[in-house]
C-alpha positions in Angstrom: 91.5 -17.1 -25.3 91.0 -20.7 -24.0 89.5 -21.1 -20.5 89.8 -24.5 -18.9 87.4 -25.4 -16.1 88.6 -26.5 -12.7 86.6 -29.0 -10.6 87.9 -29.9 -7.1 87.0 -32.7 -4.8 87.8 -32.1 -1.1 89.1 -28.6 -2.0 90.0 -27.5 1.5 90.4 -23.7 1.8 91.1 -23.2 -1.9 94.8 -22.9 -2.2 95.1 -25.0 -5.4 92.1 -23.3 -6.9 93.4 -19.8 -6.1 96.8 -20.6 -7.7 95.1 -22.1 -10.7 93.0 -19.0 -11.2 96.0 -16.8 -11.2 97.8 -18.9 -13.8 97.9 -17.8 -17.5 100.0 -19.1 -20.4 100.4 -17.3 -23.6 101.5 -19.1 -26.8 101.8 -17.7 -30.4 98.0 -17.6 -30.9 96.1 -17.7 -27.6 96.1 -17.0 -23.9 95.2 -20.1 -21.8 93.7 -19.8 -18.3 91.8 -21.8 -15.7 88.6 -20.8 -14.0 86.5 -22.3 -11.2 83.7 -24.6 -12.2 82.8 -26.3 -8.9 84.4 -27.5 -5.7 83.3 -29.7 -2.7 84.5 -30.2 0.9 83.1 -31.7 4.1 84.6 -29.3 6.6 82.6 -26.1 7.4 85.6 -23.9 8.2 87.3 -24.9 4.9 84.2 -24.1 2.9 83.9 -20.7 4.6 87.5 -19.9 3.8 87.1 -21.3 0.2 84.2 -18.8 -0.4 86.5 -15.9 0.7 89.5 -17.1 -1.3 87.7 -18.1 -4.5 85.1 -15.3 -5.1 82.7 -17.2 -7.3 79.8 -15.5 -9.0 77.6 -18.5 -8.3 77.8 -19.6 -4.6 76.0 -22.9 -5.5 79.2 -24.1 -7.2 80.7 -24.9 -3.8 79.1 -28.1 -2.7 79.1 -28.3 1.1 79.1 -31.9 2.3 78.7 -31.3 6.1 
């Protein structure tokens, strides 16, 4: 299984990250997926929503710029 890491600048509430986390592609040998590495945003409400949408095991991977 190959896991690609996703890093997001100005991530907003996490729609792109959520969709990326749901995606998986299977070829003849492997399953490829995308997982959260880190994200940043400058809007407090967006960061709060991101934390709820993208349930990360390490809260410090969301960089709050406000």
